[in-house]
N, C-alpha and C positions, 0 to 999 in steps of 0.2 A: 803764320801761314802765308804763303805767297799770294799776291793779288790774283793771279790766274786761277789758283786753287779755290779762292773765295768765289770768283765768278762762276766756276764750274759747279760748286756746291749750291750757289744761289739758283743757277739755271735748273739743276736737278730738283730742287725744292719747288720751283715754279711749275715744272713739268708734272710733278707728283700732285700738286694742288689742282692743276688744270684737269688732270686725269680723274682725280677724285670728284671734282665738280661735274665732269662729263658723265661719270658713272651715276652720280646722284640724279642728274637731269634725266638720264635714260630710265632709271628705276622709277622716277616720278611719272614719266610719260607712260611707261608700261602699266603702272598701277592705275593711272587715270583712264587709260583706254581699255583695261581689262573688264570684260563683261562679268557681272555677278552671276553666280550659278543659277541655272534655270530650275525653278521650283516645279516638281512633278509629283503626281500621284500615280503609282503603278498598280493597276488592277489586273490580277493574275490568277491563273489556275494551275499552280506548279505540280507536275509537268517538267520534263528535262529541259526543253528549250526555254521555258519560263524561268527555270532555275538559272540558266546562263544569263538571261536577261536581267534577273535580279542582281546577280553578282556584277554584271557589267554596269548597271545603274549605280551600285554602291561603290564602285571603283572608278567612276568617271567624275573628275573634278568639275566638269561643266554642269553637273546636275546636283540639285539639292532634293533628296528624296524626302518629301514631307510625310508620306504614308505609303504603305502597301496594303491594299484591300484585296480580299480573297473571294473568288467566285468559283462555283463548281463547273467542271468541264472535263479536263483531262482526268481529274480525280474528283472524289467527293469533296464537299466543303471542309469537313473535319480533317481529311487527309491533306488537303491543300493548305489549310491553316498550319498544321503541324510542319509541313514541308517548308513553308515560308519562314516560320520561326526558327527552324533548324538552319536555314540559309543565312538569316541575319545574325544568328548566333555564331555561325562559322566565320562570318565576316567581322565579328566583334562590333556590331552596330545595333545594340539593343535600344538605342535612343530613337530609332525609327519606329513609329507606331505600326503595328500589324493587326488589322481588324478583319473579322469575318463578316461576310456579306450574306446575300441570299442563299438559301439552301437548295433552291430548285429554280429552273427557268420559269419565265412568266407563264407560259402555256405548255411548252413541250415537256415530254418525259426526259429526265436526265439520262444521257448516255455517256459513259466514261471511256477512257482510251488507254487502259493499262497495257494492252498489247504493245503500243508504241512507246510507253513511258515506264514500263515495269510495274510490278505489283505495288510498290510503294510510291510510284510516280517519279522517282528519281533514278531511273535506270537500274533499280535494285541495288544501288549503292547505299550502304548503311552509314548514316551520319549520327554523331552523338545526340543524345536527348537535348532539346533546346534549353539554353540558359535564359533566353529572352521570354518574356511573358506576353500573351495577347493583350491588345488594347480592348477594353470592354465595350467600346462604342460599336454600333452597327455600321458596317462599311459605307453604305450610301449616306448615312447621317454624317459620318466623318468627312466624306467628300464634300457635302454641302457646307459643313463648318469651315473647312479649310479654304474653299473657294471664296466664301464671304470674308475670311480673315485676310486673304491675299487676292483682292479683286484684280483681274486682268493680269495676273502673274502665273497662275497655275496652268500647266499643261497636263491634261489627262492622258495617260498612256495605257489603255486597255489592251491586253494581249491574250484575253480569253473571251468567252461569251460576254455579251454586253449587258447582262442582267443588272448588275450593280449601278452602272451608269444610267440606264433607263429608269431604275427606281429612284435615283437621285433627282432626275429631271421631272419625273411624275410628282414627287413630293414637293419640290421647289423649282418651278420653271424659271425663276429669276436667275439661277446659276448660269443659264445659257449665255446671257449677256456678260457674265463676269469671268468665264473661262477664257483663257488666252487662246487655247488651241486643243484639239483632240487629235492625237496621233495613234491610230489603232492598227493592230495586226488582224487582218480579216478580209474576207472577200476575194474575188477573182473576176477577171474579165474573160478568162480562157479555160474554163472548166474547174471542177472542184476536186477535193481530196476526201470528202466525206460521202458525197454522191457525185454523179457525173457532172453536176453543175454547181454544187454548193461546197464552200470551204467550211471547215469544221467549226470554227468559232461562230460564224454567222448561223450555220445550221443548228448549233447548240441552243440558240434562242433567237429565232428570226424576228419575233415580235419586238424584242428589246432592240435588236439591230435597226429595225425600221424606225423606232423612236429616235435613236441616236443619229441616224443619217438625215432625218427630217427635222431635227431640232432647230437648225438655223445658225449653229456655231461653226467656226472654221474646222474642217475635218480633213486630215490626210489619211488616206487608205493605203496601207502597205500590205498588199495581198500576195497571193500565190504567184502572180505574174512575175514578181521579183524575188520572193523568198525561196521559191523552188530552184532558182539559179544560184543562190548563195549557199553553196554546199561546203560543209566542214568535212574534209576528206581524211584519209589515213595519213597523207603527207602532213596535213595540218596537225593531226594528233601527235605525230612524231615531234614536231616543233614544240608543242605544248609540253610534252613529256621531258624535254631537255631541261626544264626548270622544275622547281619543287615548291610546295607550300600547301596549306590545307585547302584553300579554294582552288588552286591550280590542280591539285591531285584529284579532288572531287570532280571538277569539270572534265578532266581527261577520262576518268572512269565512266562517268555518265554519258559522255559523248561517244565513247567506244560502244556502249550498249546500243545507242541510236544508229551508229554507223553499221553495226552488224545487222540490225533490223532492216536498214535501207538496202544493204547488199543482198538480202534475201529476195528483194524485188528488182534487182538489177540496177539499183541507183548507187552512184559512186560515193555518196556521202550523206551526212545528215543536214537537211535543210534548216538554216538558222532563221526560222520564221520570226520568233519573238525578239531575239537579240537585234535583228536588222531594224525592226520597228523602233526599238529603244534607241539604237544608234542614230536613226534619222532625226530624233529630237534635237540632238546637239550637233549633228553634221548632215543637214538636209541635202548637201551636194552628193551624197551617196546614191541618191535616186533621182531620176528624171520623172516629173509628174505632168499630168494633163488635167485641167479642170473639167470635170464631167458631172452632170446630174446623175446621182445614184439612188436607186430605190431597192427595196428588199422584197422578194416574193415570199408571201406567207401562206398562200392558199393552194399553189399548184401541186397537183398530185405527184408530178415528176420533178418539179422545179423549186420546191419549198427550200428556202434558205439561199437562193441564188441572188447575188448582187447584180442588178440590172442597170447598166450604164447607158445613157443616151449619147452615142458617139456621132450623131448627125451634126453637120456644120450649122452654125448659127444659133447654138443653144448656150453660148457662153454667158448670156445675160441671166440665165436661170440659176437658182441656188445650186452650187456644185461642190463636189469634194475634189481635193487634189489627189488623183489616183496615180500611184507609182507604176510606171510602165517599163523603165529601164533601171539597171543597177550596176554599180561598180563593185561586183561581187568579191573579187580578191582583196580589194582595198578594205571592204567591210570586214572580211575575215581577219585580215592582218590587224585591224584596229581592235577586234575582240581579243585576239591573241596577246597583243601588247598590254591590254588592261588586266588580263588574268595571269600573265607570267609572274612567277615568284610570289604570288599572293597566298 
């Protein structure tokens, strides 16, 4: 072989080796910088938007769903447990523990919301019987167990009434110092959806909400001020229907039910209450927050369940919750679509 050919071959081999080394270095750097999945416990009352939040959690690589605990709210406890099991079965995730919690609020009478969620809680969409089985542990006990197993790692994500979380705190107050964060869907600074001033999840168990807001752990409140602006419209529904899959198709059918309900009241789409709160766990830049002291009204004749925030200047030193005030709504919806397409 001519000398020039040998030189060309040697140079090519050197380039290949250098490229391979560079790729290896890049892969090593990416692996070293990659954050481990965030451990969460999703406490939910499924519920159409809860169902979307469950599927979003199970399809987000940034999250490690350690458990799903069920609370009554949108539907009864037994209906909610069955719905949660159907959803984890649909996603093929029977390894995620699904446990029933309290059957009733701490004080209030249980009021469910089948009008907004359908008689089965899932927009009247029939899913196959669950192949996953319920975890036998009591939901609040499972929360306590997992918080102690993973101290400073668990984010609690309650997207229903806060009964289970309050019961866990009552039983074992030491979990407060061991929970990394609480990101909840609930509350409002600008009027309610259950009453003139009260958001449904807080209204469903105001005494439990008061315990959670006053416990002393880091709380992010994703309330109606931002969720009501995060609308899943018919245009988004068309995007979702361009792809197919069991979860994809269920989400499209359930969301169409909610869109139709919203349109009856002149609203252009279905508010993504619970999915937005879930998404904020792994992408907090979706919302802009302000640290505000928040308390819950439990006795007012007209204001029971209202989240009362002290917005006066100079209160920053008091215990406060990060209250979401602004949202990048379209980016949040597109994120949800991306996680559900083809699934």
